[in-house]
N, C-alpha and C positions, 0 to 999 in steps of 0.2 A: 555588345554582342559580343559574344567571346568567341576565339578563334579557335580554331579543330584541335591543337592539342592541350587547349586549357579546358580543364576540369571544374567546375563551378562545386565549393564547400559542399560536402552533404550538411541537410538540416535536421535537427536534432528530434527524434521520437517527442520526446518529454520531456519538457525543461526541467532543470534540477530541482524548484519548486516541486512541482508534482512528483515528483520520484520520490523525495523526500518525505510528502506526507501521503503517497502510498506506501513508502515502507513504513511509517509510524503504524498505519495502519493494521497490514499486513502481522508488524511484530506484538501489536495490540492481540490480534483475533490469534493467532497459534498461539500467544502466554495464553489467553482465555482458556482458549479450547483445551489448551495441556492440563491448566490446573481444574480445568472442571474432570476430564477424563481420570486427573491422578486422586481425584476427589471419589470415584467410585459410579460416576453418573455413566450411562451407558452416551455409545457415540450420537447418536442424532441429537442428543443433550448438548454436547459438546458442540458439534457444529454452528448449533443454532444462538450457542452464548459467543463462539467465536465469528463468527456473523456480525453480531448485536457489536460485538467487540471492536470489529473494524472499522464499523461504523460509526461509532463513538469516538475509536484513534483518528481516522479520516478528517470528523468535522472540527476537532479538537483542534489538530496540527492543521489544517485549512483556516481556522480564526485566529490562531498563535503563531504561524508563520506566513511573514506577511511582505 
């Protein structure tokens, strides 16, 4: 048990690995969406392309970062 004046270390919300995997996915999704918009496609198409790239980026990073 801890004494009255001591505070426990706060636990991290995400592990470093999880944060890196999600950042890779976000970067892939934003990049794909931006390139889709710049090619002249409408926003809904860009959002769908970004979502697919996010999922692919997360799966790729999850399998590579171990």
